[in-house]
N, C-alpha and C positions, 0 to 999 in steps of 0.2 A: 438791596432789601434789608429792612431792619425790623425789629419787634417794638411795638409800643405797648405798655402795660396800663390797664384801667385800675384805679385805686379807689376803693369805697364804693358805695351804692350798690345797685342790683348787679353790676357786671364786675364787681371787685375781683381782682386776680386774673381777669380775662387778659390775654395777650393777643394782639392783633399784628399780623404782618403788614408792612407797608412797602409800597413800591416807590414812593416818593422820598426825597431826602428829608431829614428831620426838620430843616429850616422851611420847608414848604407845608408843614402840617397846619391845619387851621387852628386857631387859638381856642375855639370852642366847638364842641360836637354834640349832637343830640342822638339818642337811641331810643327807639320805641321798645317798650317792655311788654312782653307777653309770655305766657307759659312756654310756648314752643321755642322762642328766642332764648330764654334762660336755660331750657333743656340743651339746645345746640351749643351754647357757650360752655356748658358743663360737660360737653363731649358726648351727649346723648344723640339719639336718632331723630331726624326731622319727622314729626307726626302731623303737621299742618293743622293744628287746632289751637283754639284760645284766642280771644280777641285781645287787641292791645288794651293795656290797662292804665299805662302811665307813659311819661316821657322822661328819660333820665338826662340830665344836662351835665356835661363834663368840661372842664377847662384845662388847658395845657399847663403843666407844671414842669419847670426845669430845675427845681431845687437840687436834685441829686446829680445834676450834670447830664442827665439823659432825659429825653421826652417821655413824660407820663401824662395820662388824663386823669385829674382828680375830680371826684364827684362833687358837684356844686349844689344840685337841687333836683327835685322831681316834682312834676306837676301831672295832674290827671289829663287824659287824652282830651276831655271836653274843655279843660282849662287851656291846654295848648291850642286847640282849634279856635278858641275865642281870642287868643293873643296873636295868631298868625296875621301878618299883613303881607300880601303879595300884590 
């Protein structure tokens, strides 16, 4: 297990433990942003409130020699729903 850090954006400084090897990390990840999610990442207590407000997009960055996810963009939840193609 190792730790990957998020740099920039709403989850700046968050460190996430990963069970996979660094070479298995996805190149891009999305995180839904809501008041409760930000509280939890900040070490707060889960309060199960607040609607999703936006989607944070992060891309993998190997510049430092270790895996980090760097903030790339954010879009509204409605904008994300309009762009989804399943």
